Backbone bond lengths (Angstrom), bond angles and torsions (degrees), N, CA, C in turn:
res aa  C-N    CA-C-N  psi(-1)  N-CA   C-N-CA  omega(-1)  CA-C   N-CA-C  phi
1 M - - - 1.450 - - 1.529 110.55 -
2 T 1.320 116.54 -41.33 1.458 120.51 179.71 1.527 110.59 -65.24
3 A 1.338 116.67 -37.84 1.460 119.87 -179.88 1.530 110.45 -64.89
4 L 1.316 117.53 -40.31 1.458 120.98 178.83 1.526 110.38 -64.97
5 F 1.330 116.77 -40.74 1.458 122.05 177.20 1.533 110.51 -59.12
6 L 1.316 116.95 -44.98 1.461 121.66 179.09 1.523 111.59 -66.95
7 Q 1.336 117.19 -38.05 1.453 120.70 178.96 1.521 111.55 -64.81
8 V 1.329 116.98 -40.62 1.461 121.02 179.20 1.527 109.87 -61.16
9 F 1.329 117.19 -47.14 1.450 120.06 -179.16 1.521 112.38 -73.07
10 A 1.321 118.12 -27.88 1.465 120.33 176.16 1.529 110.61 -67.89
11 V 1.329 117.29 -43.23 1.460 120.50 178.79 1.526 110.30 -67.19
12 F 1.328 117.25 -42.23 1.461 119.92 178.20 1.524 110.74 -64.92
13 G 1.313 117.38 -41.27 1.464 120.60 177.70 1.515 112.13 -63.09
14 L 1.315 116.76 -40.42 1.457 120.70 177.13 1.528 110.59 -64.81
15 A 1.328 116.69 -41.09 1.462 120.46 177.51 1.523 110.83 -62.80
16 Y 1.322 116.95 -37.86 1.462 120.38 178.17 1.528 110.97 -68.34
17 I 1.305 117.42 -45.37 1.460 120.87 -178.78 1.520 111.18 -62.23
18 V 1.310 117.17 -44.63 1.462 120.59 -178.35 1.528 111.53 -72.91
19 G 1.318 117.56 -38.59 1.454 119.75 -171.84 1.504 117.31 -97.00
20 H 1.333 119.41 -19.70 1.463 119.05 -172.43 1.519 115.93 -138.62
21 S 1.301 119.40 -6.90 1.466 119.12 -174.30 1.526 111.55 -88.64
22 Q 1.303 114.63 166.93 1.465 121.33 177.06 1.533 111.29 -69.63
23 I 1.334 116.48 -20.98 1.466 120.67 -178.99 1.525 111.30 -61.25
24 S 1.318 116.96 -41.92 1.465 120.57 -176.95 1.520 113.35 -103.55
25 L 1.326 117.77 5.03 1.467 120.74 -177.63 1.523 112.15 -60.83
26 W 1.313 117.86 -40.55 1.461 120.65 -179.87 1.525 111.07 -60.18
27 F 1.338 117.00 -41.12 1.463 120.93 -178.98 1.526 110.85 -68.54
28 R 1.342 115.91 -43.71 1.469 119.27 -179.57 1.518 111.74 -65.79
29 T 1.333 118.29 -40.87 1.466 120.17 179.63 1.527 111.57 -73.39
30 W 1.303 118.34 -28.35 1.457 121.35 176.18 1.521 110.99 -72.51
31 L 1.318 117.32 -41.19 1.458 121.66 -174.88 1.523 113.34 -79.46
32 Y 1.309 118.30 -32.37 1.466 122.17 -171.36 1.524 114.03 -56.16
33 P 1.334 120.65 -48.34 1.472 118.13 -175.72 1.527 114.84 -82.38
34 K 1.307 118.21 2.94 1.463 120.53 -175.04 1.528 113.09 -67.44
35 H 1.319 117.56 -46.02 1.462 122.24 -173.37 1.519 107.92 -162.61
36 A 1.321 116.76 160.10 1.470 119.58 179.10 1.528 111.02 -62.57
37 L 1.314 117.94 -37.11 1.457 121.26 178.36 1.533 110.73 -67.57
38 A 1.312 116.86 -36.53 1.466 120.50 176.89 1.516 110.59 -67.04
39 A 1.322 117.52 -38.55 1.464 121.11 177.20 1.523 110.32 -64.26
40 W 1.327 117.22 -40.02 1.467 121.18 177.41 1.531 109.89 -63.57
41 F 1.321 117.12 -41.87 1.456 121.94 179.59 1.529 110.80 -62.06
42 V 1.321 117.55 -42.29 1.462 121.43 178.00 1.528 110.30 -65.29
43 D 1.331 117.04 -39.86 1.469 119.96 176.69 1.526 111.05 -60.75
44 M 1.321 117.25 -37.92 1.466 120.76 178.01 1.527 111.22 -71.13
45 L 1.316 117.62 -34.05 1.465 120.02 176.28 1.521 111.29 -66.26
46 E 1.327 117.06 -35.07 1.461 121.40 -177.37 1.532 112.92 -80.92
47 C 1.316 117.89 -10.83 1.470 122.11 177.16 1.532 108.24 -87.93
48 A 1.336 116.19 116.30 1.471 120.09 -176.99 1.530 111.67 -61.04
49 G 1.320 117.26 -39.50 1.460 120.99 -179.80 1.518 112.51 -68.00
50 C 1.328 116.33 -43.34 1.470 120.62 -179.76 1.520 111.22 -63.84
51 F 1.325 115.81 -47.52 1.460 120.07 -179.64 1.527 110.68 -62.62
52 S 1.326 116.98 -43.32 1.464 120.86 -177.84 1.522 112.31 -68.43
53 F 1.328 116.66 -33.34 1.462 120.30 175.96 1.524 109.85 -58.37
54 H 1.324 115.90 -50.08 1.468 119.69 -178.29 1.525 112.00 -72.04
55 A 1.322 117.53 -34.90 1.467 119.80 175.69 1.519 110.50 -64.69
56 G 1.338 117.32 -34.30 1.463 121.23 -180.00 1.516 113.10 -65.86
57 W 1.332 117.60 -49.55 1.465 117.86 -177.49 1.523 111.87 -72.97
58 I 1.343 116.50 -33.78 1.463 118.37 177.20 1.535 110.22 -68.17
59 G 1.326 116.83 -42.68 1.465 120.33 177.44 1.511 112.87 -63.33
60 S 1.329 116.39 -34.45 1.458 119.93 177.56 1.531 111.04 -69.70
61 L 1.319 117.22 -38.99 1.470 119.98 177.10 1.531 111.41 -66.37
62 L 1.323 116.67 -29.47 1.466 121.12 177.63 1.530 112.04 -86.76
63 H 1.337 116.53 6.53 1.462 124.34 179.48 1.523 113.21 63.37
64 L 1.326 116.77 30.59 1.462 120.63 174.22 1.528 111.02 -84.19
65 F 1.335 116.38 -25.36 1.455 122.00 -179.58 1.527 108.64 -123.22
66 P 1.332 117.57 138.75 1.469 120.34 -175.71 1.530 112.93 -85.98
67 F 1.315 117.93 42.27 1.459 122.00 -178.92 1.514 109.91 -124.65
68 H 1.333 115.23 164.21 1.465 121.12 167.94 1.531 106.80 -63.78
69 P 1.325 119.73 145.18 1.466 120.53 -176.43 1.531 114.90 -54.94
70 L 1.325 118.14 -41.16 1.460 119.63 179.91 1.525 111.14 -69.93
71 T 1.317 117.50 -36.96 1.466 121.30 176.79 1.526 110.50 -64.69
72 A 1.315 116.66 -44.79 1.468 120.56 179.06 1.519 110.71 -63.54
73 A 1.332 116.71 -41.80 1.460 120.42 -179.18 1.523 111.24 -61.71
74 C 1.313 116.76 -48.27 1.471 120.42 -179.31 1.526 111.67 -67.73
75 F 1.321 117.35 -39.79 1.459 121.26 -179.80 1.526 111.38 -62.97
76 F 1.323 117.01 -49.91 1.462 120.10 -177.74 1.526 111.62 -70.87
77 C 1.313 117.82 -31.81 1.462 120.42 174.52 1.523 110.30 -61.96
78 G 1.318 116.60 -48.21 1.459 120.81 -179.40 1.514 113.26 -64.62
79 T 1.313 116.58 -43.21 1.474 118.50 -179.78 1.527 111.33 -68.54
80 S 1.326 117.50 -35.83 1.463 119.35 179.42 1.526 111.83 -70.43
81 I 1.316 117.35 -37.23 1.463 119.62 176.18 1.523 109.62 -64.43
82 T 1.316 117.10 -42.70 1.461 120.98 178.69 1.523 110.84 -62.26
83 L 1.322 117.59 -46.76 1.465 120.89 178.99 1.525 111.50 -65.46
84 A 1.331 117.54 -36.00 1.464 120.29 177.95 1.523 111.01 -65.19
85 L 1.316 117.08 -38.65 1.464 120.36 177.37 1.527 110.92 -69.12
86 L 1.326 117.11 -40.30 1.464 120.54 -179.33 1.521 112.90 -68.89
87 T 1.318 117.44 -32.85 1.456 120.66 -178.03 1.522 113.38 -91.21
88 G 1.323 117.50 -7.14 1.456 120.70 -179.76 1.512 113.76 86.00
89 L 1.328 117.98 7.67 1.454 121.38 177.71 1.527 110.46 -66.02
90 T 1.308 117.16 -36.17 1.456 123.74 174.83 1.522 107.26 -114.30
91 P 1.318 117.93 118.59 1.459 119.00 -178.91 1.524 111.73 -68.41
92 R 1.314 115.73 139.95 1.455 121.70 179.35 1.516 108.54 -82.93
93 K 1.340 116.75 131.94 1.460 120.94 179.42 1.522 109.72 -85.27
94 N 1.292 116.25 137.04 1.463 121.25 -179.92 1.527 108.60 -93.80
95 N 1.327 116.82 98.46 1.460 122.01 -179.90 1.523 112.10 -98.37
96 G 1.296 117.04 -5.16 1.464 120.64 -175.59 1.523 112.30 -92.52
97 P 1.331 115.67 178.32 1.466 120.01 179.83 1.515 112.81 -72.61
């Protein structure tokens, strides 16, 4: 249980570092105006759910996570979206009255 807890936060932390931190800002700002496909790629890097989905299945194929690749991808995507909403990384839209 503790290992799963650490894996969830490791994937979310990696998604934050790659998509929102100052560490990778130079790369994202350099790549974004290059081409429409590069801009799309940067948008996917900045999405916590998208990044975590791909980190999950790749990590599972590398035997870092004890799940089937599709299960790991969906699990880490969902947990990262939830953590992003809880931490304010992704703003919550107000659709209600």
